[in-house]
N, C-alpha and C positions, 0 to 999 in steps of 0.2 A: 560532743563532749560527754553526755551522759554513758555513751556507748564504750568510750575510751575507761571511764571511771568504773563501769562494770567489768570489763575486762581486767583491769588492774586489781580490783577486788577479788575476782575468781583466781587470778595467778597467785595473790597473796595467800589466799586460803588454800591453794594447793601445794605453795611452799611450806606453809605451816604445818600442813598434814605429813609431808614428807619428812621435814625437821623432826617432828614427833615420832614417827615410824623408824627413823634412822636412830634415834636414841634410844628408843625401845630396843631394837635390835642390837644396838651396842651393849646395852646391859645384859641383855640375855645371852651373849656370846663371851662373857667374861669368863675366866677359868672357873672362879667360884661358882659362877651360876651353872655352867654346864656340870661340874661335878656335883652340886646339889640336884640338877634334873636326873643325872644318872643314878644317883643313891636313890631318889624317890622311885625311880623306874624299876631298879634291882629290888626294893622292897616290895613294889606292887606284883612283880613277876613271881616273886619267891611266895607271896601269900595265894596268888592264882594258882600256882603249881601244887602248892600244899593242899588247896582245896579241891584240886583235880584229883590228886592221888587219895584223898579221903572219898570223893565220890566214888572212883573207880573200886576202891576196897569194898564200900558198902555195897554196891551194884555186884562185884563178884561174889561175894558172900551169898547174898540175895539169891542170885542165881543158882550157885552151888547147892543152897537149900532146896530150891524148886527142883533142880535135877535130881538130887538124892530121893526126894519125895516120889517124883514121877517114876524112878527107876525101883525104889523100894530099898535103897540102901541105907544103912547105919552111918554112924561116924567114923567107926573102924572099918568100913567096906563091907559088911557083911549084908547078905540078902535077906530082907524081913518076910517077903512074899515071893510066891513061886512065879 
């Protein structure tokens, strides 16, 4: 008898969990929720791309300065040392 009650409670817990997950999935897949998720992703990607471009520009400028110093060039391309 206790064994049957245990299995009944386990089954009830599984069903409750599945119903909870189903409702959550249903809510996340509404058109408004999907549009909101896409908008947040777009904003996040835009920020990451902008940050990447800024970092690449800084690194490029820094590397150009290092190369100019190593080759003895001025900003206008003139050689400063033999």
